[in-house]
mmCIF file as Biopython writes it, N, C-alpha, C and O atoms, coordinates in Angstrom:
data_model
#
loop_
_atom_site.group_PDB
_atom_site.id
_atom_site.type_symbol
_atom_site.label_atom_id
_atom_site.label_alt_id
_atom_site.label_comp_id
_atom_site.label_asym_id
_atom_site.label_entity_id
_atom_site.label_seq_id
_atom_site.pdbx_PDB_ins_code
_atom_site.Cartn_x
_atom_site.Cartn_y
_atom_site.Cartn_z
_atom_site.occupancy
_atom_site.B_iso_or_equiv
_atom_site.auth_seq_id
_atom_site.auth_asym_id
_atom_site.pdbx_PDB_model_num
ATOM 1   N N  . UNK A ? 1  ? 0.841   -1.174 -0.204  1.0 0.0 1  A 1 
ATOM 2   C CA . UNK A ? 1  ? 0.093   -0.230 -0.020  1.0 0.0 1  A 1 
ATOM 3   C C  . UNK A ? 1  ? 0.793   1.336  -0.015  1.0 0.0 1  A 1 
ATOM 4   O O  . UNK A ? 1  ? 1.812   1.425  0.669   1.0 0.0 1  A 1 
ATOM 5   N N  . UNK A ? 2  ? 0.263   2.776  -0.828  1.0 0.0 2  A 1 
ATOM 6   C CA . UNK A ? 2  ? 0.934   3.730  -0.748  1.0 0.0 2  A 1 
ATOM 7   C C  . UNK A ? 2  ? 0.277   4.763  -0.248  1.0 0.0 2  A 1 
ATOM 8   O O  . UNK A ? 2  ? -0.865  4.801  -0.705  1.0 0.0 2  A 1 
ATOM 9   N N  . UNK A ? 3  ? 0.520   5.652  0.527   1.0 0.0 3  A 1 
ATOM 10  C CA . UNK A ? 3  ? 0.424   6.613  1.061   1.0 0.0 3  A 1 
ATOM 11  C C  . UNK A ? 3  ? 0.004   8.196  0.149   1.0 0.0 3  A 1 
ATOM 12  O O  . UNK A ? 3  ? 0.803   9.131  0.220   1.0 0.0 3  A 1 
ATOM 13  N N  . UNK A ? 4  ? -1.163  8.324  -0.585  1.0 0.0 4  A 1 
ATOM 14  C CA . UNK A ? 4  ? -0.890  9.534  -1.567  1.0 0.0 4  A 1 
ATOM 15  C C  . UNK A ? 4  ? -2.032  10.698 -0.696  1.0 0.0 4  A 1 
ATOM 16  O O  . UNK A ? 4  ? -2.396  10.474 0.458   1.0 0.0 4  A 1 
ATOM 17  N N  . UNK A ? 5  ? -2.356  11.577 -1.262  1.0 0.0 5  A 1 
ATOM 18  C CA . UNK A ? 5  ? -2.996  12.636 -1.424  1.0 0.0 5  A 1 
ATOM 19  C C  . UNK A ? 5  ? -4.100  12.945 -1.936  1.0 0.0 5  A 1 
ATOM 20  O O  . UNK A ? 5  ? -4.016  14.156 -1.732  1.0 0.0 5  A 1 
ATOM 21  N N  . UNK A ? 6  ? -5.015  12.826 -2.410  1.0 0.0 6  A 1 
ATOM 22  C CA . UNK A ? 6  ? -5.990  12.913 -3.383  1.0 0.0 6  A 1 
ATOM 23  C C  . UNK A ? 6  ? -6.544  13.634 -2.935  1.0 0.0 6  A 1 
ATOM 24  O O  . UNK A ? 6  ? -6.949  13.299 -1.822  1.0 0.0 6  A 1 
ATOM 25  N N  . UNK A ? 7  ? -7.112  15.598 -3.589  1.0 0.0 7  A 1 
ATOM 26  C CA . UNK A ? 7  ? -7.621  15.700 -3.635  1.0 0.0 7  A 1 
ATOM 27  C C  . UNK A ? 7  ? -7.297  16.325 -2.295  1.0 0.0 7  A 1 
ATOM 28  O O  . UNK A ? 7  ? -8.215  16.565 -1.509  1.0 0.0 7  A 1 
ATOM 29  N N  . UNK A ? 8  ? -6.539  16.491 -2.113  1.0 0.0 8  A 1 
ATOM 30  C CA . UNK A ? 8  ? -6.361  16.975 0.205   1.0 0.0 8  A 1 
ATOM 31  C C  . UNK A ? 8  ? -6.948  15.660 0.803   1.0 0.0 8  A 1 
ATOM 32  O O  . UNK A ? 8  ? -6.609  15.818 1.976   1.0 0.0 8  A 1 
ATOM 33  N N  . UNK A ? 9  ? -7.390  14.858 0.781   1.0 0.0 9  A 1 
ATOM 34  C CA . UNK A ? 9  ? -7.518  13.916 1.673   1.0 0.0 9  A 1 
ATOM 35  C C  . UNK A ? 9  ? -6.507  12.109 1.024   1.0 0.0 9  A 1 
ATOM 36  O O  . UNK A ? 9  ? -6.565  11.362 0.047   1.0 0.0 9  A 1 
ATOM 37  N N  . UNK A ? 10 ? -5.493  12.227 2.678   1.0 0.0 10 A 1 
ATOM 38  C CA . UNK A ? 10 ? -5.477  10.987 2.804   1.0 0.0 10 A 1 
ATOM 39  C C  . UNK A ? 10 ? -6.108  9.761  2.398   1.0 0.0 10 A 1 
ATOM 40  O O  . UNK A ? 10 ? -7.273  9.494  2.696   1.0 0.0 10 A 1 
ATOM 41  N N  . UNK A ? 11 ? -4.949  8.604  1.356   1.0 0.0 11 A 1 
ATOM 42  C CA . UNK A ? 11 ? -5.675  8.067  0.931   1.0 0.0 11 A 1 
ATOM 43  C C  . UNK A ? 11 ? -4.626  6.481  1.167   1.0 0.0 11 A 1 
ATOM 44  O O  . UNK A ? 11 ? -3.702  6.584  1.974   1.0 0.0 11 A 1 
ATOM 45  N N  . UNK A ? 12 ? -4.743  5.670  0.745   1.0 0.0 12 A 1 
ATOM 46  C CA . UNK A ? 12 ? -4.222  4.405  0.779   1.0 0.0 12 A 1 
ATOM 47  C C  . UNK A ? 12 ? -4.698  3.935  -0.979  1.0 0.0 12 A 1 
ATOM 48  O O  . UNK A ? 12 ? -5.801  3.968  -1.525  1.0 0.0 12 A 1 
ATOM 49  N N  . UNK A ? 13 ? -3.592  3.595  -1.406  1.0 0.0 13 A 1 
ATOM 50  C CA . UNK A ? 13 ? -3.734  3.016  -2.998  1.0 0.0 13 A 1 
ATOM 51  C C  . UNK A ? 13 ? -2.497  1.711  -3.326  1.0 0.0 13 A 1 
ATOM 52  O O  . UNK A ? 13 ? -1.275  1.777  -3.460  1.0 0.0 13 A 1 
ATOM 53  N N  . UNK A ? 14 ? -3.233  0.832  -3.364  1.0 0.0 14 A 1 
ATOM 54  C CA . UNK A ? 14 ? -1.868  -0.043 -3.976  1.0 0.0 14 A 1 
ATOM 55  C C  . UNK A ? 14 ? -0.903  0.081  -4.712  1.0 0.0 14 A 1 
ATOM 56  O O  . UNK A ? 14 ? -0.952  0.888  -5.641  1.0 0.0 14 A 1 
ATOM 57  N N  . UNK A ? 15 ? 0.151   -0.645 -4.493  1.0 0.0 15 A 1 
ATOM 58  C CA . UNK A ? 15 ? 1.321   0.289  -5.287  1.0 0.0 15 A 1 
ATOM 59  C C  . UNK A ? 15 ? 1.262   -0.494 -7.004  1.0 0.0 15 A 1 
ATOM 60  O O  . UNK A ? 15 ? 2.102   -0.159 -7.838  1.0 0.0 15 A 1 
ATOM 61  N N  . UNK A ? 16 ? 0.285   -1.428 -7.302  1.0 0.0 16 A 1 
ATOM 62  C CA . UNK A ? 16 ? 0.113   -1.585 -8.339  1.0 0.0 16 A 1 
ATOM 63  C C  . UNK A ? 16 ? -1.057  -1.197 -8.889  1.0 0.0 16 A 1 
ATOM 64  O O  . UNK A ? 16 ? -1.568  -1.995 -9.674  1.0 0.0 16 A 1 
ATOM 65  N N  . UNK A ? 17 ? -1.778  0.124  -8.617  1.0 0.0 17 A 1 
ATOM 66  C CA . UNK A ? 17 ? -3.325  0.374  -8.773  1.0 0.0 17 A 1 
ATOM 67  C C  . UNK A ? 17 ? -2.499  1.885  -9.641  1.0 0.0 17 A 1 
ATOM 68  O O  . UNK A ? 17 ? -1.519  2.471  -9.181  1.0 0.0 17 A 1 
ATOM 69  N N  . UNK A ? 18 ? -3.312  2.297  -11.132 1.0 0.0 18 A 1 
ATOM 70  C CA . UNK A ? 18 ? -2.988  3.482  -11.381 1.0 0.0 18 A 1 
ATOM 71  C C  . UNK A ? 18 ? -3.663  4.554  -11.499 1.0 0.0 18 A 1 
ATOM 72  O O  . UNK A ? 18 ? -4.693  4.560  -10.824 1.0 0.0 18 A 1 
ATOM 73  N N  . UNK A ? 19 ? -3.463  5.467  -12.110 1.0 0.0 19 A 1 
ATOM 74  C CA . UNK A ? 19 ? -4.003  6.885  -12.377 1.0 0.0 19 A 1 
ATOM 75  C C  . UNK A ? 19 ? -5.092  6.359  -12.111 1.0 0.0 19 A 1 
ATOM 76  O O  . UNK A ? 19 ? -5.509  6.372  -10.953 1.0 0.0 19 A 1 
ATOM 77  N N  . UNK A ? 20 ? -5.854  5.726  -13.218 1.0 0.0 20 A 1 
ATOM 78  C CA . UNK A ? 20 ? -6.860  5.760  -14.016 1.0 0.0 20 A 1 
ATOM 79  C C  . UNK A ? 20 ? -7.784  5.101  -13.584 1.0 0.0 20 A 1 
ATOM 80  O O  . UNK A ? 20 ? -8.977  5.371  -13.722 1.0 0.0 20 A 1 
ATOM 81  N N  . UNK A ? 21 ? -7.182  3.897  -12.851 1.0 0.0 21 A 1 
ATOM 82  C CA . UNK A ? 21 ? -7.701  3.071  -11.331 1.0 0.0 21 A 1 
ATOM 83  C C  . UNK A ? 21 ? -8.307  4.064  -10.488 1.0 0.0 21 A 1 
ATOM 84  O O  . UNK A ? 21 ? -9.463  4.260  -10.111 1.0 0.0 21 A 1 
ATOM 85  N N  . UNK A ? 22 ? -7.162  4.660  -10.289 1.0 0.0 22 A 1 
ATOM 86  C CA . UNK A ? 22 ? -8.206  5.922  -8.963  1.0 0.0 22 A 1 
ATOM 87  C C  . UNK A ? 22 ? -9.411  6.548  -9.601  1.0 0.0 22 A 1 
ATOM 88  O O  . UNK A ? 22 ? -10.521 6.741  -9.103  1.0 0.0 22 A 1 
ATOM 89  N N  . UNK A ? 23 ? -9.014  6.796  -10.681 1.0 0.0 23 A 1 
ATOM 90  C CA . UNK A ? 23 ? -10.261 8.123  -11.295 1.0 0.0 23 A 1 
ATOM 91  C C  . UNK A ? 23 ? -11.522 7.293  -11.405 1.0 0.0 23 A 1 
ATOM 92  O O  . UNK A ? 23 ? -12.615 7.779  -11.117 1.0 0.0 23 A 1 
ATOM 93  N N  . UNK A ? 24 ? -11.411 6.326  -11.725 1.0 0.0 24 A 1 
ATOM 94  C CA . UNK A ? 24 ? -13.132 5.657  -11.640 1.0 0.0 24 A 1 
ATOM 95  C C  . UNK A ? 24 ? -13.129 4.921  -10.424 1.0 0.0 24 A 1 
ATOM 96  O O  . UNK A ? 24 ? -14.254 4.434  -10.317 1.0 0.0 24 A 1 
ATOM 97  N N  . UNK A ? 25 ? -12.458 4.616  -9.506  1.0 0.0 25 A 1 
ATOM 98  C CA . UNK A ? 25 ? -12.880 4.020  -8.159  1.0 0.0 25 A 1 
ATOM 99  C C  . UNK A ? 25 ? -13.475 5.874  -7.629  1.0 0.0 25 A 1 
ATOM 100 O O  . UNK A ? 25 ? -14.518 5.941  -6.979  1.0 0.0 25 A 1 
ATOM 101 N N  . UNK A ? 26 ? -12.755 7.133  -7.964  1.0 0.0 26 A 1 
ATOM 102 C CA . UNK A ? 26 ? -13.570 7.958  -7.295  1.0 0.0 26 A 1 
ATOM 103 C C  . UNK A ? 26 ? -14.716 8.856  -8.350  1.0 0.0 26 A 1 
ATOM 104 O O  . UNK A ? 26 ? -15.013 10.041 -8.194  1.0 0.0 26 A 1 
ATOM 105 N N  . UNK A ? 27 ? -15.205 8.004  -9.357  1.0 0.0 27 A 1 
ATOM 106 C CA . UNK A ? 27 ? -16.229 8.265  -10.439 1.0 0.0 27 A 1 
ATOM 107 C C  . UNK A ? 27 ? -15.612 9.775  -11.277 1.0 0.0 27 A 1 
ATOM 108 O O  . UNK A ? 27 ? -16.357 10.685 -11.639 1.0 0.0 27 A 1 
ATOM 109 N N  . UNK A ? 28 ? -14.516 9.766  -11.413 1.0 0.0 28 A 1 
ATOM 110 C CA . UNK A ? 28 ? -14.014 10.837 -12.301 1.0 0.0 28 A 1 
ATOM 111 C C  . UNK A ? 28 ? -13.940 9.921  -13.763 1.0 0.0 28 A 1 
ATOM 112 O O  . UNK A ? 28 ? -12.897 9.369  -14.111 1.0 0.0 28 A 1 
ATOM 113 N N  . UNK A ? 29 ? -14.981 9.865  -14.412 1.0 0.0 29 A 1 
ATOM 114 C CA . UNK A ? 29 ? -15.514 9.067  -15.696 1.0 0.0 29 A 1 
ATOM 115 C C  . UNK A ? 29 ? -16.171 10.381 -16.721 1.0 0.0 29 A 1 
ATOM 116 O O  . UNK A ? 29 ? -17.074 11.071 -16.248 1.0 0.0 29 A 1 
ATOM 117 N N  . UNK A ? 30 ? -15.734 10.615 -17.909 1.0 0.0 30 A 1 
ATOM 118 C CA . UNK A ? 30 ? -16.062 11.086 -19.057 1.0 0.0 30 A 1 
ATOM 119 C C  . UNK A ? 30 ? -16.317 12.570 -18.085 1.0 0.0 30 A 1 
ATOM 120 O O  . UNK A ? 30 ? -17.495 12.793 -17.807 1.0 0.0 30 A 1 
ATOM 121 N N  . UNK A ? 31 ? -15.471 13.381 -17.669 1.0 0.0 31 A 1 
ATOM 122 C CA . UNK A ? 31 ? -16.003 14.236 -17.295 1.0 0.0 31 A 1 
ATOM 123 C C  . UNK A ? 31 ? -14.867 15.018 -17.762 1.0 0.0 31 A 1 
ATOM 124 O O  . UNK A ? 31 ? -13.854 14.454 -18.176 1.0 0.0 31 A 1 
ATOM 125 N N  . UNK A ? 32 ? -14.989 16.401 -17.716 1.0 0.0 32 A 1 
ATOM 126 C CA . UNK A ? 32 ? -14.272 17.897 -17.906 1.0 0.0 32 A 1 
ATOM 127 C C  . UNK A ? 32 ? -12.824 17.893 -16.453 1.0 0.0 32 A 1 
ATOM 128 O O  . UNK A ? 32 ? -12.867 18.121 -15.244 1.0 0.0 32 A 1 
ATOM 129 N N  . UNK A ? 33 ? -11.903 17.578 -17.242 1.0 0.0 33 A 1 
ATOM 130 C CA . UNK A ? 33 ? -10.862 18.002 -15.509 1.0 0.0 33 A 1 
ATOM 131 C C  . UNK A ? 33 ? -9.400  17.245 -16.285 1.0 0.0 33 A 1 
ATOM 132 O O  . UNK A ? 33 ? -9.442  16.328 -17.105 1.0 0.0 33 A 1 
ATOM 133 N N  . UNK A ? 34 ? -8.630  17.666 -15.958 1.0 0.0 34 A 1 
ATOM 134 C CA . UNK A ? 34 ? -6.782  17.697 -15.715 1.0 0.0 34 A 1 
ATOM 135 C C  . UNK A ? 34 ? -6.328  17.074 -14.272 1.0 0.0 34 A 1 
ATOM 136 O O  . UNK A ? 34 ? -6.762  17.202 -13.127 1.0 0.0 34 A 1 
ATOM 137 N N  . UNK A ? 35 ? -5.361  16.413 -14.803 1.0 0.0 35 A 1 
ATOM 138 C CA . UNK A ? 35 ? -4.615  15.746 -13.570 1.0 0.0 35 A 1 
ATOM 139 C C  . UNK A ? 35 ? -3.368  15.952 -12.991 1.0 0.0 35 A 1 
ATOM 140 O O  . UNK A ? 35 ? -2.585  15.054 -13.303 1.0 0.0 35 A 1 
ATOM 141 N N  . UNK A ? 36 ? -2.801  16.964 -12.125 1.0 0.0 36 A 1 
ATOM 142 C CA . UNK A ? 36 ? -1.686  17.037 -11.837 1.0 0.0 36 A 1 
ATOM 143 C C  . UNK A ? 36 ? -0.805  15.712 -10.766 1.0 0.0 36 A 1 
ATOM 144 O O  . UNK A ? 36 ? -1.730  14.952 -10.479 1.0 0.0 36 A 1 
ATOM 145 N N  . UNK A ? 37 ? -0.194  15.447 -10.453 1.0 0.0 37 A 1 
ATOM 146 C CA . UNK A ? 37 ? 0.541   14.995 -10.423 1.0 0.0 37 A 1 
ATOM 147 C C  . UNK A ? 37 ? 1.907   15.905 -9.036  1.0 0.0 37 A 1 
ATOM 148 O O  . UNK A ? 37 ? 2.431   17.002 -9.226  1.0 0.0 37 A 1 
ATOM 149 N N  . UNK A ? 38 ? 2.074   15.234 -8.112  1.0 0.0 38 A 1 
ATOM 150 C CA . UNK A ? 38 ? 3.159   17.202 -7.348  1.0 0.0 38 A 1 
ATOM 151 C C  . UNK A ? 38 ? 3.334   18.120 -8.383  1.0 0.0 38 A 1 
ATOM 152 O O  . UNK A ? 38 ? 4.409   18.454 -8.882  1.0 0.0 38 A 1 
ATOM 153 N N  . UNK A ? 39 ? 1.951   18.602 -8.746  1.0 0.0 39 A 1 
ATOM 154 C CA . UNK A ? 39 ? 1.910   20.150 -9.306  1.0 0.0 39 A 1 
ATOM 155 C C  . UNK A ? 39 ? 2.712   19.826 -10.696 1.0 0.0 39 A 1 
ATOM 156 O O  . UNK A ? 39 ? 3.667   20.492 -11.095 1.0 0.0 39 A 1 
ATOM 157 N N  . UNK A ? 40 ? 2.177   18.725 -11.342 1.0 0.0 40 A 1 
ATOM 158 C CA . UNK A ? 40 ? 3.247   18.579 -12.476 1.0 0.0 40 A 1 
ATOM 159 C C  . UNK A ? 40 ? 1.583   17.695 -13.363 1.0 0.0 40 A 1 
ATOM 160 O O  . UNK A ? 40 ? 0.942   16.673 -13.117 1.0 0.0 40 A 1 
ATOM 161 N N  . UNK A ? 41 ? 1.452   19.109 -14.713 1.0 0.0 41 A 1 
ATOM 162 C CA . UNK A ? 41 ? -0.129  18.103 -15.388 1.0 0.0 41 A 1 
ATOM 163 C C  . UNK A ? 41 ? 0.544   17.197 -16.330 1.0 0.0 41 A 1 
ATOM 164 O O  . UNK A ? 41 ? 1.591   17.224 -16.977 1.0 0.0 41 A 1 
ATOM 165 N N  . UNK A ? 42 ? -0.537  16.303 -16.156 1.0 0.0 42 A 1 
ATOM 166 C CA . UNK A ? 42 ? -0.460  14.848 -16.968 1.0 0.0 42 A 1 
ATOM 167 C C  . UNK A ? 42 ? -1.272  14.622 -18.074 1.0 0.0 42 A 1 
ATOM 168 O O  . UNK A ? 42 ? -2.385  15.069 -17.795 1.0 0.0 42 A 1 
ATOM 169 N N  . UNK A ? 43 ? -1.259  14.038 -19.452 1.0 0.0 43 A 1 
ATOM 170 C CA . UNK A ? 43 ? -1.751  14.019 -20.309 1.0 0.0 43 A 1 
ATOM 171 C C  . UNK A ? 43 ? -2.051  12.886 -20.082 1.0 0.0 43 A 1 
ATOM 172 O O  . UNK A ? 43 ? -1.424  12.097 -19.374 1.0 0.0 43 A 1 
ATOM 173 N N  . UNK A ? 44 ? -3.661  12.576 -21.028 1.0 0.0 44 A 1 
ATOM 174 C CA . UNK A ? 44 ? -4.575  11.992 -20.817 1.0 0.0 44 A 1 
ATOM 175 C C  . UNK A ? 44 ? -3.882  10.436 -21.106 1.0 0.0 44 A 1 
ATOM 176 O O  . UNK A ? 44 ? -4.325  9.398  -20.615 1.0 0.0 44 A 1 
ATOM 177 N N  . UNK A ? 45 ? -3.158  10.492 -21.662 1.0 0.0 45 A 1 
ATOM 178 C CA . UNK A ? 45 ? -2.536  9.228  -22.422 1.0 0.0 45 A 1 
ATOM 179 C C  . UNK A ? 45 ? -1.722  8.826  -22.055 1.0 0.0 45 A 1 
ATOM 180 O O  . UNK A ? 45 ? -1.086  8.055  -22.774 1.0 0.0 45 A 1 
ATOM 181 N N  . UNK A ? 46 ? -1.159  9.191  -20.381 1.0 0.0 46 A 1 
ATOM 182 C CA . UNK A ? 46 ? -0.643  8.349  -19.388 1.0 0.0 46 A 1 
ATOM 183 C C  . UNK A ? 46 ? -1.005  8.199  -18.287 1.0 0.0 46 A 1 
ATOM 184 O O  . UNK A ? 46 ? -0.267  7.926  -17.341 1.0 0.0 46 A 1 
ATOM 185 N N  . UNK A ? 47 ? -2.368  8.377  -18.238 1.0 0.0 47 A 1 
ATOM 186 C CA . UNK A ? 47 ? -3.103  7.729  -16.721 1.0 0.0 47 A 1 
ATOM 187 C C  . UNK A ? 47 ? -3.327  6.492  -16.712 1.0 0.0 47 A 1 
ATOM 188 O O  . UNK A ? 47 ? -3.737  6.351  -15.560 1.0 0.0 47 A 1 
ATOM 189 N N  . UNK A ? 48 ? -3.358  5.116  -17.350 1.0 0.0 48 A 1 
ATOM 190 C CA . UNK A ? 48 ? -2.863  4.512  -17.498 1.0 0.0 48 A 1 
ATOM 191 C C  . UNK A ? 48 ? -1.443  3.638  -16.924 1.0 0.0 48 A 1 
ATOM 192 O O  . UNK A ? 48 ? -1.311  2.567  -16.331 1.0 0.0 48 A 1 
ATOM 193 N N  . UNK A ? 49 ? -1.072  4.039  -17.119 1.0 0.0 49 A 1 
ATOM 194 C CA . UNK A ? 49 ? 0.468   3.896  -17.014 1.0 0.0 49 A 1 
ATOM 195 C C  . UNK A ? 49 ? 1.160   4.491  -15.766 1.0 0.0 49 A 1 
ATOM 196 O O  . UNK A ? 49 ? 2.211   4.017  -15.336 1.0 0.0 49 A 1 
ATOM 197 N N  . UNK A ? 50 ? 0.579   5.470  -15.241 1.0 0.0 50 A 1 
ATOM 198 C CA . UNK A ? 50 ? 1.095   6.234  -14.218 1.0 0.0 50 A 1 
ATOM 199 C C  . UNK A ? 50 ? 0.599   5.271  -12.819 1.0 0.0 50 A 1 
ATOM 200 O O  . UNK A ? 50 ? -0.570  4.976  -12.570 1.0 0.0 50 A 1 
ATOM 201 N N  . UNK A ? 51 ? 2.019   4.809  -11.851 1.0 0.0 51 A 1 
ATOM 202 C CA . UNK A ? 51 ? 1.559   4.773  -10.642 1.0 0.0 51 A 1 
ATOM 203 C C  . UNK A ? 51 ? 2.120   5.398  -9.439  1.0 0.0 51 A 1 
ATOM 204 O O  . UNK A ? 51 ? 3.210   5.968  -9.481  1.0 0.0 51 A 1 
ATOM 205 N N  . UNK A ? 52 ? 1.453   5.318  -8.417  1.0 0.0 52 A 1 
ATOM 206 C CA . UNK A ? 52 ? 1.820   6.645  -7.593  1.0 0.0 52 A 1 
ATOM 207 C C  . UNK A ? 52 ? 3.123   5.586  -6.384  1.0 0.0 52 A 1 
ATOM 208 O O  . UNK A ? 52 ? 3.410   4.418  -6.121  1.0 0.0 52 A 1 
ATOM 209 N N  . UNK A ? 53 ? 3.647   7.447  -5.889  1.0 0.0 53 A 1 
ATOM 210 C CA . UNK A ? 53 ? 5.328   6.924  -5.254  1.0 0.0 53 A 1 
ATOM 211 C C  . UNK A ? 53 ? 4.845   7.347  -3.727  1.0 0.0 53 A 1 
ATOM 212 O O  . UNK A ? 53 ? 3.898   8.090  -3.986  1.0 0.0 53 A 1 
ATOM 213 N N  . UNK A ? 54 ? 4.927   7.311  -2.617  1.0 0.0 54 A 1 
ATOM 214 C CA . UNK A ? 54 ? 4.533   7.134  -1.298  1.0 0.0 54 A 1 
ATOM 215 C C  . UNK A ? 54 ? 4.591   8.719  -1.277  1.0 0.0 54 A 1 
ATOM 216 O O  . UNK A ? 54 ? 5.626   9.300  -1.606  1.0 0.0 54 A 1 
ATOM 217 N N  . UNK A ? 55 ? 3.295   9.498  -0.827  1.0 0.0 55 A 1 
ATOM 218 C CA . UNK A ? 55 ? 3.742   11.113 -0.473  1.0 0.0 55 A 1 
ATOM 219 C C  . UNK A ? 55 ? 2.813   11.496 -1.675  1.0 0.0 55 A 1 
ATOM 220 O O  . UNK A ? 55 ? 2.274   12.594 -1.536  1.0 0.0 55 A 1 
ATOM 221 N N  . UNK A ? 56 ? 2.551   10.902 -2.681  1.0 0.0 56 A 1 
ATOM 222 C CA . UNK A ? 56 ? 2.093   11.815 -3.733  1.0 0.0 56 A 1 
ATOM 223 C C  . UNK A ? 56 ? 1.240   13.208 -3.407  1.0 0.0 56 A 1 
ATOM 224 O O  . UNK A ? 56 ? 0.819   13.409 -2.268  1.0 0.0 56 A 1 
ATOM 225 N N  . UNK A ? 57 ? 1.008   14.187 -4.524  1.0 0.0 57 A 1 
ATOM 226 C CA . UNK A ? 57 ? -0.127  14.779 -4.235  1.0 0.0 57 A 1 
ATOM 227 C C  . UNK A ? 57 ? -1.068  15.279 -5.215  1.0 0.0 57 A 1 
ATOM 228 O O  . UNK A ? 57 ? -0.942  16.445 -5.589  1.0 0.0 57 A 1 
ATOM 229 N N  . UNK A ? 58 ? -2.444  14.203 -5.905  1.0 0.0 58 A 1 
ATOM 230 C CA . UNK A ? 58 ? -2.787  14.112 -7.087  1.0 0.0 58 A 1 
ATOM 231 C C  . UNK A ? 58 ? -3.737  15.393 -6.911  1.0 0.0 58 A 1 
ATOM 232 O O  . UNK A ? 58 ? -3.672  15.894 -5.788  1.0 0.0 58 A 1 
ATOM 233 N N  . UNK A ? 59 ? -4.205  15.725 -7.400  1.0 0.0 59 A 1 
ATOM 234 C CA . UNK A ? 59 ? -5.138  17.026 -7.685  1.0 0.0 59 A 1 
ATOM 235 C C  . UNK A ? 59 ? -6.068  16.862 -8.568  1.0 0.0 59 A 1 
ATOM 236 O O  . UNK A ? 59 ? -5.667  16.087 -9.436  1.0 0.0 59 A 1 
ATOM 237 N N  . UNK A ? 60 ? -7.078  17.210 -8.749  1.0 0.0 60 A 1 
ATOM 238 C CA . UNK A ? 60 ? -7.947  17.371 -10.067 1.0 0.0 60 A 1 
ATOM 239 C C  . UNK A ? 60 ? -8.775  18.510 -10.188 1.0 0.0 60 A 1 
ATOM 240 O O  . UNK A ? 60 ? -9.689  18.952 -9.491  1.0 0.0 60 A 1 
ATOM 241 N N  . UNK A ? 61 ? -8.019  19.031 -11.665 1.0 0.0 61 A 1 
ATOM 242 C CA . UNK A ? 61 ? -8.429  20.049 -11.582 1.0 0.0 61 A 1 
ATOM 243 C C  . UNK A ? 61 ? -10.025 20.819 -12.357 1.0 0.0 61 A 1 
ATOM 244 O O  . UNK A ? 61 ? -10.186 20.924 -13.574 1.0 0.0 61 A 1 
ATOM 245 N N  . UNK A ? 62 ? -10.572 21.064 -11.788 1.0 0.0 62 A 1 
ATOM 246 C CA . UNK A ? 62 ? -11.783 21.118 -12.989 1.0 0.0 62 A 1 
ATOM 247 C C  . UNK A ? 62 ? -12.094 23.066 -13.623 1.0 0.0 62 A 1 
ATOM 248 O O  . UNK A ? 62 ? -12.290 24.125 -13.027 1.0 0.0 62 A 1 
ATOM 249 N N  . UNK A ? 63 ? -12.009 22.750 -14.768 1.0 0.0 63 A 1 
ATOM 250 C CA . UNK A ? 63 ? -11.892 24.665 -15.259 1.0 0.0 63 A 1 
ATOM 251 C C  . UNK A ? 63 ? -13.625 25.053 -14.783 1.0 0.0 63 A 1 
ATOM 252 O O  . UNK A ? 63 ? -14.609 24.455 -14.349 1.0 0.0 63 A 1 
ATOM 253 N N  . UNK A ? 64 ? -13.225 26.444 -15.190 1.0 0.0 64 A 1 
ATOM 254 C CA . UNK A ? 64 ? -14.365 27.007 -14.400 1.0 0.0 64 A 1 
ATOM 255 C C  . UNK A ? 64 ? -14.742 27.823 -15.224 1.0 0.0 64 A 1 
ATOM 256 O O  . UNK A ? 64 ? -14.118 27.586 -16.258 1.0 0.0 64 A 1 
ATOM 257 N N  . UNK A ? 65 ? -15.524 28.800 -15.390 1.0 0.0 65 A 1 
ATOM 258 C CA . UNK A ? 65 ? -15.908 29.784 -16.445 1.0 0.0 65 A 1 
ATOM 259 C C  . UNK A ? 65 ? -16.715 31.290 -15.356 1.0 0.0 65 A 1 
ATOM 260 O O  . UNK A ? 65 ? -17.605 31.364 -14.508 1.0 0.0 65 A 1 
ATOM 261 N N  . UNK A ? 66 ? -16.056 31.964 -15.821 1.0 0.0 66 A 1 
ATOM 262 C CA . UNK A ? 66 ? -16.980 33.022 -15.307 1.0 0.0 66 A 1 
ATOM 263 C C  . UNK A ? 66 ? -16.375 35.068 -15.821 1.0 0.0 66 A 1 
ATOM 264 O O  . UNK A ? 66 ? -15.642 35.245 -16.794 1.0 0.0 66 A 1 
ATOM 265 N N  . UNK A ? 67 ? -16.585 35.569 -15.459 1.0 0.0 67 A 1 
ATOM 266 C CA . UNK A ? 67 ? -16.459 37.091 -15.984 1.0 0.0 67 A 1 
ATOM 267 C C  . UNK A ? 67 ? -16.522 38.181 -15.134 1.0 0.0 67 A 1 
ATOM 268 O O  . UNK A ? 67 ? -16.420 39.322 -15.585 1.0 0.0 67 A 1 
#
């Protein structure tokens, strides 16, 4: 198990769990969002191959409109 921060909430994930799996587990499916790990944006093509290191910070960034 690996401890990560997912949207500022400490979570335990399996060391073999991918970012893609984590997003599905947390109901981030077919929504418009970006993902940053440790303040680095990731392309969607990397979600399935991205695994976690202890202490990683995973942030979901949702677009906002305003004016």
